[in-house]
Each structure stands twice: as C-alpha cells, then as structure tokens.
C-alpha positions in Angstrom: -2.7 39.4 -26.4 -3.7 40.1 -22.8 -6.1 37.2 -22.8 -3.4 34.9 -24.1 -1.0 36.0 -21.2 -3.8 35.4 -18.7 -4.4 31.9 -20.1 -0.7 31.1 -19.9 -0.6 32.4 -16.3 -3.6 30.2 -15.4 -2.0 27.1 -16.9 1.2 27.7 -15.0 -0.7 28.1 -11.7 -2.6 24.9 -12.4 0.6 23.0 -13.2 2.2 24.2 -10.0 -0.8 23.1 -8.1 -0.7 19.6 -9.6 2.9 18.9 -8.6 2.4 18.9 -4.8 -1.1 17.3 -5.3 0.4 14.4 -7.2 3.2 14.0 -4.7 0.7 13.9 -1.9 -1.4 11.3 -3.6 1.7 9.1 -4.3 2.8 9.4 -0.7 -0.7 8.4 0.5 -0.7 5.3 -1.8 2.8 4.4 -0.6 1.8 4.6 3.0 -1.3 2.4 2.3 1.0 -0.3 0.9 3.6 0.3 3.6 0.9 -0.3 6.3 -0.1 -3.5 4.6 3.5 -4.6 4.2 4.7 -4.0 7.7 2.0 -6.4 9.0 3.5 -9.3 7.1 6.4 -10.0 9.5 4.8 -8.8 12.7 1.1 -9.8 12.5 1.5 -13.4 13.6 3.5 -12.4 16.7 1.1 -9.6 17.6 -1.8 -12.0 17.3 0.0 -14.7 19.4 0.5 -12.2 22.2 -3.3 -11.7 22.3 -4.4 -15.3 22.1 -5.0 -17.4 25.3 -1.9 -19.1 26.8 -1.2 -22.4 25.2 -2.8 -21.6 21.8 -0.9 -23.3 19.0 0.3 -22.0 15.6 -3.0 -23.2 14.0 -5.0 -20.8 16.1 -2.7 -17.9 15.2 -2.9 -18.8 11.5 -6.7 -18.7 11.6 -6.6 -15.3 13.5 -4.2 -13.8 11.0 -6.3 -15.0 8.0 -9.4 -13.5 9.7 -7.7 -10.2 10.1 -6.9 -10.1 6.3 -10.5 -11.1 5.4 -12.0 -8.4 7.6 -9.8 -5.8 6.0 -10.7 -6.9 2.5 -14.4 -7.1 3.4 -14.4 -3.5 4.6 -12.7 -2.4 1.5 -15.2 -4.2 -0.6 -18.1 -2.4 1.2 -16.6 1.0 1.5 -14.5 1.5 -1.7 -17.6 2.4 -3.8 -19.0 4.5 -1.0 -15.9 6.6 -0.7 -15.7 6.8 -4.5 -19.3 8.0 -4.8 -18.8 10.5 -1.9 -15.8 11.9 -3.7 -17.8 12.3 -6.9 -20.4 14.3 -4.9 -18.4 16.3 -2.4 -14.9 16.4 -4.0 -11.8 14.3 -3.6 -10.0 16.5 -1.0 -12.4 16.1 2.0 -12.9 12.4 1.5 -9.1 11.8 1.2 -8.1 13.8 4.2 -10.8 12.2 6.4 -9.7 8.7 5.4 -6.0 9.5 5.9 -6.7 10.9 9.4 -8.7 7.9 10.3 -6.0 5.6 9.1 -3.4 7.2 11.3 -5.6 6.8 14.4 -6.3 3.2 13.4 -2.6 2.3 13.4 -2.3 3.6 17.0 -5.4 1.7 18.0 -3.9 -1.5 16.5 -0.7 -1.0 18.6 -2.8 -0.5 21.8 -5.2 -3.4 21.2 -5.9 -5.1 24.6 -7.5 -8.2 23.1 -8.2 -10.0 19.8 -11.7 -8.6 19.4 -10.5 -5.0 19.6 -7.8 -5.9 17.1 -10.5 -7.2 14.7 -12.4 -3.9 15.2 -9.5 -1.7 14.5 -8.5 -3.7 11.4 -12.1 -3.2 10.1 -11.7 0.5 10.6 -8.3 0.4 8.9 -10.0 -1.3 6.0 -12.6 1.5 5.7 -9.9 4.2 5.7 -7.7 2.2 3.4 -10.4 2.4 0.8 -9.0 5.8 0.0 -7.0 4.2 -2.7 -10.2 4.5 -4.8 -10.2 8.3 -4.4 -6.5 8.6 -5.1 -7.0 6.9 -8.5 -9.9 9.2 -9.3 -7.8 12.3 -8.2 -5.0 11.3 -10.6 -7.5 10.9 -13.4 -8.8 14.4 -12.6 -5.5 16.2 -12.7 -3.9 14.3 -15.6 -4.5 14.7 -19.3 -5.7 11.4 -20.9 -2.5 10.9 -22.9 -0.4 11.4 -19.8 -2.3 9.0 -17.5 -0.3 5.9 -18.3 2.8 7.7 -17.0 1.0 9.0 -13.9 -0.4 5.5 -13.1 3.2 4.2 -13.6 4.2 6.5 -10.7 1.4 4.9 -8.7 3.0 1.5 -9.3 6.4 3.0 -8.2 4.8 4.2 -5.0 3.4 0.7 -4.4 6.9 -0.7 -5.0 8.5 1.7 -2.5 5.8 0.9 0.0 6.4 -2.8 -0.5 10.1 -2.3 0.0 9.8 -0.3 3.2 6.9 -2.1 4.7 8.3 -5.5 5.4 11.8 -4.1 6.2 10.4 -1.5 8.6 8.1 -4.1 10.2 10.9 -6.6 10.7 13.4 -4.0 12.0 11.2 -2.1 14.3 9.4 -5.2 15.4 12.7 -6.8 16.5 12.8 -4.1 19.2 9.1 -4.0 20.1 6.2 -5.6 18.3 4.2 -2.4 18.6 6.7 0.0 17.2 5.8 -0.6 13.5 2.2 0.4 14.1 3.3 3.6 16.0 5.6 4.5 13.1 2.9 3.9 10.5 0.4 6.0 12.5 2.8 8.9 12.9 3.6 8.8 9.1 -0.1 8.8 8.2 -0.8 11.8 10.5 2.2 13.7 9.1 0.9 13.0 5.6 -2.6 14.3 6.6 -1.1 17.5 8.0 0.9 18.0 4.8 -2.2 17.4 2.7 -4.2 19.8 4.8 -2.0 22.7 3.6 -1.0 21.7 0.1 -3.8 19.5 -1.4 -6.1 21.5 -3.7 -9.5 20.1 -4.8 -9.3 18.4 -8.2 -13.0 18.1 -9.0 -14.8 21.4 -9.6 -18.4 21.7 -8.4 -19.8 21.8 -12.0 -18.4 18.3 -12.7 -19.7 16.7 -9.5 -22.4 14.0 -9.4 -25.2 13.4 -7.1 -24.8 10.8 -4.3 -27.1 7.7 -4.5 -27.1 4.4 -2.7 -27.5 2.7 -6.1 -24.0 3.8 -7.0 -22.5 3.6 -3.5 -23.3 0.0 -2.6 -21.0 -2.8 -4.0 -23.8 -4.6 -6.0 -25.2 -1.3 -7.5 -21.7 -0.2 -8.3 -20.9 -3.4 -10.1 -24.1 -3.1 -12.2 -23.1 0.4 -13.1 -19.9 -1.0 -14.8 -22.3 -2.4 -17.4 -22.7 1.1 -18.8 -19.1 0.8 -20.1 -18.5 -2.5 -21.9 -14.7 -2.0 -22.1 -14.5 -1.2 -18.4 -16.7 -4.2 -17.5 -14.4 -6.5 -19.6 -11.3 -5.0 -18.0 -12.9 -5.5 -14.6 -13.3 -9.2 -15.3 -9.7 -9.4 -16.4 -8.4 -7.5 -13.3 -10.5 -9.8 -11.1 -8.8 -12.9 -12.5 -5.4 -11.3 -12.2 -6.0 -10.2 -8.6 -7.0 -13.8 -7.7 -3.6 -14.9 -9.0 -1.7 -12.1 -7.3 -3.3 -12.4 -3.9 -2.8 -16.1 -4.0 0.9 -15.6 -4.7 1.1 -13.1 -1.7 -0.4 -15.7 0.6 1.7 -18.7 -0.4 5.0 -16.9 -1.0 6.3 -17.3 2.5 5.0 -20.9 2.8 6.4 -21.9 -0.6 9.9 -20.4 -0.2 10.2 -21.8 3.4 9.1 -25.3 2.3 11.0 -25.5 -1.0 14.2 -23.5 -0.3 14.2 -23.5 3.5 14.4 -19.7 3.6 14.5 -17.9 6.9 12.2 -14.9 7.6 15.0 -12.4 6.7 15.4 -14.1 3.3 11.7 -13.9 2.6 11.7 -10.2 3.5 14.7 -9.6 1.3 12.9 -11.3 -1.7 9.8 -9.1 -1.1 11.9 -6.0 -1.0 13.6 -7.0 -4.3 10.1 -7.4 -5.8 9.3 -3.8 -4.6 12.5 -2.5 -6.2 11.6 -4.0 -9.5 8.1 -2.5 -9.4 9.5 0.9 -8.5 12.1 0.9 -11.3 9.7 -0.4 -14.0 6.5 1.5 -13.1 8.2 4.6 -12.0 10.6 4.9 -14.9 10.5 2.4 -17.7 6.7 2.4 -18.0 6.7 6.1 -19.1 9.1 5.1 -21.9 7.6 1.8 -22.9 3.9 2.6 -22.9 4.1 5.6 -25.3 6.3 3.6 -27.6 4.2 0.5 -27.8 0.7 1.9 -27.1 -1.5 1.3 -24.2 -3.1 -2.0 -25.4 0.1 -3.6 -26.6 1.8 -2.6 -23.3 -1.2 -4.1 -21.4 -1.1 -7.4 -23.2 2.7 -7.6 -23.1 2.7 -7.0 -19.4 0.1 -9.7 -18.8 1.9 -12.2 -21.0 5.1 -11.7 -19.0 3.1 -12.2 -15.8 1.8 -15.6 -17.0 5.4 -16.7 -17.7 6.5 -15.4 -14.3 4.0 -17.5 -12.4 5.2 -20.6 -14.3 8.8 -19.7 -13.5 8.1 -19.3 -9.8 6.4 -22.6 -9.6 9.1 -24.4 -11.6 12.2 -22.8 -9.9 14.2 -25.5 -8.2 16.8 -23.2 -6.5 16.2 -20.1 -4.4 18.5 -17.9 -6.5 16.3 -18.5 -9.5 13.5 -16.5 -7.9 15.6 -13.4 -8.1 16.3 -13.9 -11.8 12.6 -14.5 -12.5 11.7 -11.3 -10.5 13.9 -9.3 -12.8 12.0 -10.5 -15.8 8.6 -10.4 -14.1 9.0 -6.7 -13.2 8.6 -5.9 -16.8 5.0 -7.1 -16.5 4.4 -4.1 -14.3 3.7 -2.0 -17.4 0.3 -3.7 -17.5 -1.1 -1.9 -14.5 -0.6 1.7 -15.6 -1.6 0.9 -19.2 -4.8 -0.8 -18.0 -5.7 2.1 -15.7 -5.1 4.6 -18.5 -7.5 2.7 -20.8 -10.2 2.6 -18.1 -10.0 6.3 -17.2 -10.2 7.3 -20.8 -13.5 5.5 -21.1 -15.2 7.1 -18.0 -16.3 10.7 -17.6 -15.1 12.9 -14.6 -18.5 12.6 -12.9 -18.1 8.9 -12.4 -14.4 8.3 -12.0 -14.8 7.8 -8.2 -17.7 5.4 -8.5 -16.0 3.3 -11.2 -12.7 3.2 -9.3 -14.6 2.2 -6.2 -16.2 -0.7 -8.2 -12.8 -1.9 -9.4 -11.4 -1.7 -5.8 -14.5 -3.7 -4.6 -13.7 -6.5 -7.1 -10.1 -6.4 -5.9 -11.3 -6.9 -2.3 -13.4 -9.9 -3.3 -10.3 -11.3 -5.0 -8.4 -10.6 -1.8 -10.9 -12.8 0.1 -11.1 -15.7 -2.4 -7.5 -15.7 -3.8 -5.6 -16.5 -0.6 -8.0 -19.3 0.4 -7.9 -20.8 -3.0 -4.1 -20.8 -3.3 -3.6 -22.0 0.3 -5.9 -25.0 -0.3 -4.1 -25.9 -3.5 -0.6 -25.5 -1.9 -1.6 -27.5 1.2 -3.1 -30.4 -0.9 -0.1 -30.7 -3.3 2.4 -31.1 -0.4 0.3 -33.5 1.5 0.1 -37.3 1.4 -3.3 -37.1 -0.3 -1.8 -35.7 -3.5 -1.0 -38.1 -6.4 2.4 -36.4 -6.5 4.2 -33.6 -4.6 4.1 -30.3 -6.4 4.8 -27.3 -4.1 4.5 -24.9 -7.0 0.9 -25.9 -7.8 -0.5 -22.7 -6.4 1.7 -20.7 -8.8 0.7 -22.8 -11.7 -2.9 -22.1 -10.8 -1.9 -18.4 -10.8 -0.5 -18.8 -14.3 -3.9 -20.3 -15.5 -5.9 -17.4 -13.9 -3.5 -14.8 -15.4 -3.7 -16.4 -18.8 -7.5 -16.2 -18.6 -7.2 -12.6 -17.6 -5.0 -12.0 -20.6 -7.6 -13.4 -23.0 -10.4 -11.4 -21.4 -8.3 -8.2 -21.6 -7.4 -8.8 -25.2 -11.1 -9.3 -26.1 -12.3 -6.3 -24.1 -9.7 -3.9 -25.6 -10.0 -5.0 -29.2 -10.0 -1.9 -31.4 -8.2 0.2 -28.7 -4.7 1.4 -29.6 
C-alpha cells in the first residue's frame, strides 16, 4: 500500500514538472517563429539602410535572399549537431544555451553597422534557431506515445501564434523605428531564457543518453542514420517535398498577392496573420479531437490531401477575398504535421530522438534553400513575356504537384500503420 502511494506521488510530481516544461518549450518555438515572422515586413528596409547609396531594389532583393539562405544553411549544419549534443548531454543545457544565444543575436542584428555584420549575425541566429530540433526531442521525452499527436498539435498552435504576432509586431514596431522589432525579439528571448533557467527540468535521464559522434552530428551522417528506420526515411522524403512546396509559397505569397490582387503591405500582413489564426485553432484544438478519432495515418493523409487542394485553390483564385475562404479550408490540413510527428517519434528510441529530429530539420533547411529559388523562378517566368501564356499562380500549382508527390510517398511509407 505504501509503495502504491509512493508511486502515485512520484507520478503527480512528474506531471507537475511536465506542465511548465511543455509551456516553456511551446513559448520557445513560438519565439523562433515570431523572430522569423517579424523579419518579413522589415528585412528589406533594414537591408536598404545598409546598402551603398543609390542601390536599387534588385540589390536589396538579392541581399534579403542571401540572408534567408545563410540562416537556412546554418540550420542545415547545426540542427543535427544540437540534436546529437542533446542526446549526449541532455536537452536542458543545449536548449538554454541556444535560447540565450538567440536573444543576443537579435540585439546584434539591430545594431549591425554594415551588411557583412548583418550576414554574420544572421548566421549565428541560424545556429541558435536550430534549437527547434531539441524542442521536438524534449516533447517526445515527456509525452507518452499515444499523447504525442496532441502535444505536437500544440506545437503547431505555437507556430500559428508566432506567425500571427511576428508580421504584426514587425510592421507595427518597425513603423516607429526599423530596429525596434529586433530589440523586442531579443528581450523576449532573454526573458524566456530566464524563465527556463528556473522552471525547466531535464527530460532525458543519464541512463537513456547516447554517445556523441561526428558520424551522427554531421548532416550527411545524420541523413544516412535515417536509413535505420525505413518508415522515418520515407516520411523524411515526404516532408522534404512538402517543405519545398511550403517554402516556395512563403517566398511568392507577397509577390503573387501584390501582382494579382494589388494588395498593400498591410493586406499581406493581415492575410498572413489569418493563416496563423487558422493554424493555432486547428493544431492547438481541433487536432487533439480529430487525430484520436481518425487515427494518425488517416489524419496525416487527410491533411496532406487538403494541402494539395489548397495550393490549387491559391493558384486559381481570381479575387483576393477567395484567399481567406481557401485559408479556412486549408487550415484543416494542419492536422498532418502533428500526426506525422507522432508517427515518427513512435518509431525512434529515446537515445536517438535528438539526432533524428536534427536530420529532419536539416532536410527542412535544404528545402528552405531550394524551395524559394524554385518557386521564384517559376513565378517570374510565368508573368514574363517569355511565357507562352500568363499564369501568376504557376508557383502554387507547382506546390500542388510537390505536395501530391509528398502525399504518395507518405501513404507508401506508413502502410500498415494505424
């Protein structure tokens, strides 16, 4: 009887520890996305202020694209490294170090005296931003396998909130001073670090830790390691295709809506905030109802199928108001992300969660480099005189093809999984 009471007490203590830990991780992820989102409305103006006098919009566009590529490249290199380090030394020290570094990086961005310093600080921000890998591993550590879909749904909600606040915060604060958004993001990151310093427990006990090796910590070695898990390797291929489509959409959204609907910047920001609201509602609430009812695989395939239709809808919409109607339906596709993450984490043991999540984040970074370039080229060609016909939605139709291929790969990889 006494042993049973002791067991119940231990379970209650563990549950109480998990609540602030999960809150901390979700806030961290939200701030990562917020930091990315606030750059959307202010990055071009910040870059223009650092370019030589007389530089045109073309020079600014190339500089902004280079900033995005540097950030993605650093995440590609360091996501598996941070993941493997967290498998060896625990999630807490790696997370706290990355968050502290991210806070300092935002202040450095605001104070950049020239373009080269801006590139350097963006590279450092990419390294610290790779903490997303460790966050996913942390959630897998503290959540039972049958509850992970719901937990990763909350991750999607955190992304949604960050994507709502980021562009709005960047546009509002940037209207007063172009540097204010970066100061705000830095202050929020350091406050989050201070909060985590006092409340975040370690989620990976010493007996479940793995040795650190360069084979697992470098991107190529990490990708090879995915071959140990055929289901995860298949899902990785699917996610790569889906991320190519998603990052292409992110890049051409402003260009497309400005060209086709003549939207002003505030209208673009409002549409992005609406996307964030949809993600927060579906992944933070509905996903926890839908996924247990349909099952993880069915939810994954349904979400991906809705995504394919959404890309087609965006490319075919002839009026700006139609975009909002499509976003409402497309938000349902958000159930795919937590369902897919739940499937992946069930397949991988606790000793390798960090490394596998790092590999997946690395593939996402590659997609973040290729996807925007691919979509931009397609968009530019199909609104130019060289195209056989004008089709401004061509980049979204390409996204639909990539998403459809991702759906087929996911369906094959998860066959036999409920």
